[in-house]
C-alpha positions as CSV (number, residue, x, y, z in Angstrom):
1,X,-43.1,-24.3,37.9
2,X,-45.6,-24.0,35.5
3,X,-46.6,-21.6,31.8
4,X,-46.2,-21.8,28.2
5,X,-44.8,-25.0,27.2
6,X,-42.3,-23.6,24.4
7,X,-38.3,-23.9,24.5
8,X,-35.8,-21.5,26.3
9,X,-35.0,-17.9,24.5
10,X,-35.2,-14.6,24.6
11,X,-38.7,-13.9,23.8
12,X,-40.0,-16.3,26.1
13,X,-41.6,-15.9,29.6
14,X,-39.0,-15.2,32.3
15,X,-39.8,-18.1,33.8
16,X,-39.2,-20.6,31.1
17,X,-35.7,-19.1,31.0
18,X,-35.0,-19.2,34.8
19,X,-35.7,-22.5,35.5
20,X,-33.3,-24.3,34.0
21,X,-30.2,-26.2,34.1
22,X,-28.3,-23.5,36.2
23,X,-31.3,-22.5,38.4
24,X,-29.8,-25.0,41.1
25,X,-26.9,-23.0,41.3
26,X,-29.2,-19.6,42.0
27,X,-31.3,-21.3,44.6
28,X,-28.5,-23.4,46.0
29,X,-29.4,-22.5,49.7
30,X,-33.5,-23.9,48.9
31,X,-31.9,-27.5,50.1
32,X,-33.2,-30.7,51.2
33,X,-32.9,-29.5,55.3
34,X,-35.3,-26.9,53.9
35,X,-37.6,-29.1,51.9
36,X,-37.7,-31.0,54.8
37,X,-38.9,-28.7,57.2
38,X,-41.4,-28.0,54.5
39,X,-42.6,-31.9,55.0
40,X,-42.9,-31.4,58.6
41,X,-45.0,-28.6,58.9
42,X,-47.6,-29.9,56.0
43,X,-47.4,-33.8,56.3
44,X,-49.7,-33.5,60.2
45,X,-52.7,-32.0,58.2
46,X,-52.9,-33.3,55.0
47,X,-55.6,-35.2,54.3
48,X,-55.8,-39.3,53.5
49,X,-55.2,-39.4,49.7
50,X,-53.1,-38.8,46.6
51,X,-51.0,-35.2,46.9
52,X,-49.8,-32.8,44.3
53,X,-47.0,-30.8,44.4
54,X,-47.7,-28.4,41.8
55,X,-44.5,-26.8,40.8
56,X,-42.5,-29.5,42.1
57,X,-38.8,-29.0,40.3
58,X,-36.1,-30.8,41.2
59,X,-38.1,-32.7,43.2
60,X,-36.7,-31.9,47.0
61,X,-40.1,-31.4,48.1
62,X,-41.2,-34.3,46.7
63,X,-38.9,-36.3,47.9
64,X,-38.5,-35.4,51.9
65,X,-42.7,-35.4,51.8
66,X,-41.7,-39.3,50.7
67,X,-39.6,-39.6,53.7
68,X,-41.9,-38.2,56.0
69,X,-44.7,-40.8,54.6
70,X,-46.6,-38.7,52.4
71,X,-45.2,-39.4,48.7
72,X,-46.9,-37.2,46.4
73,X,-46.8,-37.0,42.5
74,X,-44.9,-34.0,41.2
75,X,-45.7,-31.8,38.0
76,X,-43.4,-29.2,36.6
77,X,-42.8,-27.4,33.2
78,X,-39.1,-27.5,33.2
79,X,-37.8,-30.1,31.1
80,X,-34.2,-29.7,32.9
81,X,-35.8,-30.1,36.3
82,X,-37.8,-32.5,35.9
83,X,-34.6,-34.6,34.5
84,X,-33.2,-33.6,37.6
85,X,-36.1,-34.9,40.1
86,X,-35.8,-38.2,37.7
87,X,-32.0,-38.5,38.2
88,X,-32.4,-37.7,41.9
89,X,-35.4,-40.4,42.5
90,X,-36.1,-43.4,39.5
91,X,-39.6,-43.8,41.5
92,X,-40.9,-40.2,41.1
93,X,-44.4,-39.8,39.7
94,X,-43.7,-36.6,37.8
95,X,-45.9,-34.6,35.2
96,X,-44.9,-32.1,33.2
97,X,-48.0,-29.5,32.1
98,X,-49.1,-25.9,32.6
99,X,-50.0,-25.1,36.1
100,X,-52.6,-23.4,34.2
101,X,-54.1,-26.3,32.7
102,X,-54.1,-29.6,34.8
103,X,-54.6,-32.6,33.2
104,X,-56.2,-34.4,35.7
105,X,-60.1,-35.5,36.2
106,X,-61.8,-33.5,39.1
107,X,-61.6,-34.7,42.1
108,X,-58.5,-36.1,41.7
109,X,-56.4,-35.1,45.2
110,X,-56.6,-35.0,48.5
111,X,-53.9,-32.0,48.6
112,X,-52.2,-29.8,46.0
113,X,-49.1,-28.0,47.1
114,X,-47.7,-25.0,45.7
115,X,-44.2,-24.6,48.0
116,X,-41.1,-22.2,48.0
117,X,-43.2,-19.6,46.0
118,X,-44.4,-20.7,43.3
119,X,-47.7,-18.8,42.6
120,X,-47.6,-15.6,41.3
121,X,-45.7,-16.0,38.0
122,X,-48.3,-14.4,35.1
123,X,-48.4,-11.7,33.1
124,X,-52.1,-11.0,34.6
125,X,-53.9,-11.3,38.2
126,X,-56.5,-13.5,36.4
127,X,-53.9,-15.9,35.2
128,X,-53.0,-16.7,38.9
129,X,-56.1,-16.7,39.5
130,X,-57.1,-19.7,36.8
131,X,-54.0,-21.2,38.7
132,X,-56.5,-21.7,42.2
133,X,-59.3,-22.0,40.1
134,X,-57.7,-25.2,38.3
135,X,-56.3,-26.5,42.1
136,X,-59.8,-26.6,43.2
137,X,-61.2,-28.0,40.7
138,X,-58.9,-30.9,40.9
139,X,-59.3,-31.2,44.8
140,X,-61.9,-33.7,46.1
141,X,-64.2,-32.4,48.5
142,X,-62.8,-30.8,51.3
143,X,-59.2,-31.6,50.3
144,X,-56.4,-29.3,51.3
145,X,-54.6,-26.5,49.1
146,X,-51.1,-25.7,50.5
147,X,-49.7,-21.7,49.4
148,X,-46.2,-21.4,50.5
149,X,-45.3,-17.4,49.2
150,X,-43.3,-14.6,50.1
151,X,-44.2,-12.2,52.7
152,X,-45.1,-9.1,50.7
153,X,-44.2,-7.0,53.6
154,X,-40.6,-8.3,54.4
155,X,-40.0,-8.7,50.4
156,X,-40.7,-5.3,50.1
157,X,-37.9,-4.4,52.8
158,X,-35.6,-6.2,50.7
159,X,-35.9,-4.3,47.7
160,X,-32.4,-2.7,46.1
161,X,-30.8,-5.0,47.5
162,X,-27.7,-6.6,45.7
163,X,-25.6,-9.9,46.1
164,X,-22.6,-11.1,44.1
165,X,-21.3,-14.7,44.4
166,X,-19.7,-17.4,43.4
167,X,-21.4,-21.0,42.9
168,X,-20.5,-24.3,40.7
169,X,-17.5,-22.1,38.7
170,X,-19.7,-19.4,37.9
171,X,-20.9,-15.7,38.9
172,X,-23.9,-15.0,40.2
173,X,-25.4,-11.1,40.3
174,X,-28.8,-10.4,41.4
175,X,-30.1,-7.0,41.7
176,X,-33.8,-6.7,43.5
177,X,-36.8,-3.7,42.8
178,X,-40.3,-3.2,42.9
179,X,-42.4,-3.4,40.0
180,X,-46.0,-2.6,38.7
181,X,-46.2,0.3,41.6
182,X,-45.0,-1.9,44.4
183,X,-47.7,-5.6,43.8
184,X,-44.8,-7.3,42.2
185,X,-41.0,-8.4,43.1
186,X,-38.5,-8.1,40.1
187,X,-34.4,-10.0,40.9
188,X,-32.8,-9.4,37.8
189,X,-30.2,-12.5,37.8
190,X,-27.2,-12.5,35.7
191,X,-25.1,-15.3,35.5
192,X,-21.3,-15.1,33.8
193,X,-18.7,-18.1,33.0
194,X,-15.5,-18.4,34.8
195,X,-14.2,-16.4,31.8
196,X,-16.6,-13.0,32.5
197,X,-18.9,-14.0,29.5
198,X,-22.8,-13.9,30.3
199,X,-24.2,-17.2,30.0
200,X,-28.1,-16.3,31.6
201,X,-29.7,-13.1,32.2
202,X,-33.7,-12.7,33.0
203,X,-35.4,-10.3,35.3
204,X,-38.1,-12.4,37.6
205,X,-41.2,-11.1,37.7
206,X,-43.4,-12.5,40.7
207,X,-46.6,-10.8,41.8
208,X,-46.7,-9.6,45.4
209,X,-50.3,-10.9,47.9
210,X,-50.8,-9.5,51.2
211,X,-52.7,-11.6,53.6
212,X,-56.3,-10.3,53.5
213,X,-55.9,-9.9,49.3
214,X,-55.1,-13.3,49.2
215,X,-57.7,-14.0,52.0
216,X,-60.3,-12.4,49.8
217,X,-59.4,-14.5,46.5
218,X,-59.6,-17.5,48.0
219,X,-62.8,-17.0,49.7
220,X,-64.4,-15.9,46.8
221,X,-63.2,-19.3,45.1
222,X,-65.4,-21.3,48.3
223,X,-61.7,-21.8,50.2
224,X,-61.8,-21.5,54.0
225,X,-58.4,-20.8,55.2
226,X,-57.5,-23.0,58.3
227,X,-53.7,-22.4,59.0
228,X,-51.3,-19.6,58.2
229,X,-47.7,-19.8,59.5
230,X,-44.3,-17.2,59.0
231,X,-42.2,-19.6,58.2
232,X,-41.4,-23.5,58.1
233,X,-41.0,-24.0,61.8
234,X,-44.3,-23.1,62.3
235,X,-43.9,-19.9,63.8
236,X,-47.1,-17.2,63.3
237,X,-47.3,-15.1,60.2
238,X,-46.6,-11.2,61.0
239,X,-45.3,-8.6,59.0
240,X,-42.0,-9.6,59.9
241,X,-42.2,-13.2,59.3
242,X,-40.2,-14.0,55.7
243,X,-42.8,-16.6,54.6
244,X,-46.7,-16.7,54.1
245,X,-47.6,-20.3,54.6
246,X,-51.3,-20.2,54.2
247,X,-53.6,-23.8,54.1
248,X,-57.0,-23.6,53.1
249,X,-60.0,-26.0,53.3
250,X,-61.3,-26.5,49.5
251,X,-65.4,-27.1,50.6
252,X,-67.9,-28.4,48.8
253,X,-69.9,-25.4,47.2
254,X,-69.0,-24.9,43.4
255,X,-67.0,-21.6,42.8
256,X,-68.5,-19.0,40.7
257,X,-66.9,-19.6,37.8
258,X,-65.2,-22.7,37.4
259,X,-63.7,-23.5,34.1
260,X,-64.8,-20.1,31.9
261,X,-65.3,-20.5,28.6
262,X,-63.4,-17.7,27.4
263,X,-60.2,-19.6,29.0
264,X,-61.5,-23.7,29.1
265,X,-62.3,-24.0,25.5
266,X,-65.9,-24.5,25.7
267,X,-65.9,-27.0,28.8
268,X,-69.1,-28.0,29.8
269,X,-71.0,-27.2,26.6
270,X,-70.9,-30.4,24.9
271,X,-67.9,-29.9,22.5
272,X,-65.8,-31.8,24.8
273,X,-62.0,-32.1,25.3
274,X,-59.6,-30.2,23.4
275,X,-57.0,-32.5,21.7
276,X,-53.6,-31.4,23.6
277,X,-50.5,-33.4,24.0
278,X,-49.6,-34.7,27.3
279,X,-46.0,-35.4,28.9
280,X,-44.2,-37.9,31.0
281,X,-41.1,-38.1,32.1
282,X,-39.3,-41.8,31.1
283,X,-36.4,-44.0,32.8
284,X,-33.8,-42.2,30.8
285,X,-34.7,-38.7,32.1
286,X,-36.4,-37.4,28.7
287,X,-39.7,-35.9,29.3
288,X,-41.9,-37.6,26.2
289,X,-45.4,-36.9,24.7
290,X,-47.5,-40.1,26.1
291,X,-49.9,-40.1,23.8
292,X,-53.1,-38.0,22.6
293,X,-57.1,-38.7,22.4
294,X,-59.5,-36.3,22.1
295,X,-61.9,-37.3,24.9
296,X,-58.9,-38.4,27.3
297,X,-56.0,-37.6,28.7
298,X,-53.5,-40.3,30.2
299,X,-50.6,-39.9,32.5
300,X,-48.2,-42.5,32.7
301,X,-45.9,-42.9,35.5
302,X,-42.7,-45.6,34.8
303,X,-43.5,-47.2,38.5
304,X,-45.5,-49.9,38.3
305,X,-48.0,-49.8,41.4
306,X,-46.9,-51.9,44.7
307,X,-50.4,-52.5,45.4
308,X,-52.3,-54.0,42.4
309,X,-55.9,-52.2,43.7
310,X,-53.5,-48.9,43.0
311,X,-53.5,-49.6,39.1
312,X,-56.1,-47.8,37.0
313,X,-58.5,-50.3,34.7
314,X,-59.0,-48.7,31.4
315,X,-62.4,-48.4,29.7
316,X,-63.5,-47.1,26.4
317,X,-61.5,-45.7,24.1
318,X,-58.1,-45.5,26.1
319,X,-58.5,-48.9,26.6
320,X,-58.4,-49.6,22.6
321,X,-55.7,-47.2,22.1
322,X,-53.3,-48.4,24.5
323,X,-53.5,-51.7,24.8
324,X,-51.9,-52.2,20.7
325,X,-49.3,-49.8,22.4
326,X,-47.7,-51.4,25.2
327,X,-44.6,-52.0,23.8
328,X,-44.2,-48.6,22.6
329,X,-44.2,-47.2,26.0
330,X,-40.5,-48.9,27.1
331,X,-41.8,-51.1,29.5
332,X,-43.6,-48.5,31.6
333,X,-46.8,-49.2,33.9
334,X,-49.7,-47.6,34.1
335,X,-49.6,-45.7,37.9
336,X,-51.9,-43.1,36.5
337,X,-54.9,-42.3,34.6
338,X,-56.0,-38.3,34.5
339,X,-59.2,-39.8,33.0
340,X,-62.4,-37.9,31.0
341,X,-62.1,-34.3,32.7
């Protein structure tokens, strides 16, 4: 997932606490077989070009997409989940970042995929909208956005439903409720060890969007909906469907407010890009700061491009700054550069 890049603690947003080492136990039923169904659904509509799995987690969709012939770059905030993705596939191309501030140049991707309810995590609707603004920015003209969300009508039917189960030596208790006058799905998750001691306790808070509301938001940003499904088998959407999977075309026109001054620190007004750290995950599985520059952001992936034509050509300050430091990157090869924003 993506949010503020802080370490986990009781004062952190729920998504920082939830997406840690124990997350795979809570959602163990969301497995590789399900990811393969998702890949089979989206692969036929993916345009040629680079694909971003936004909030990639432990990489199950990345692996399924690669197996379906559509390899993608994965982005997530969670260090533990990125380590798990690296452990599962040491060739995976991974980036640690906040989904509201994507470290890629405009027009970089042919498709952006937001799978298994990776949208609606933030306190305000404006922040959610900012995620879509950023997704549109990094999409090429006529690029594809896929949003895989819970069907709000079906999700609200589960309010009051509680579960308790054992997994990996832990006891997991989940209690579902509605918040914000039915606009949020809130699920309290408690995890206890074998001695009954609490090891993790948090409340997921996911904003729910219905079909018409989401269509209005996407339309205001210049997207055109081209597909709508109710499950990973491609069934039609209705109120009984478990999922709301939306495919939207970016179009070519600029949205009315693509990087507002209040959120993006003066972009477009000659102030340049502010200095900001950019992360990658090395072969040892440890996220690390790659570099920081005033006018370029670099993303290092630890896999050499098979085709020399896919390797970037560094120019200007990026070349001057990186070439002398190549040895400091532990032998990593540059396979992608998020150039001037």
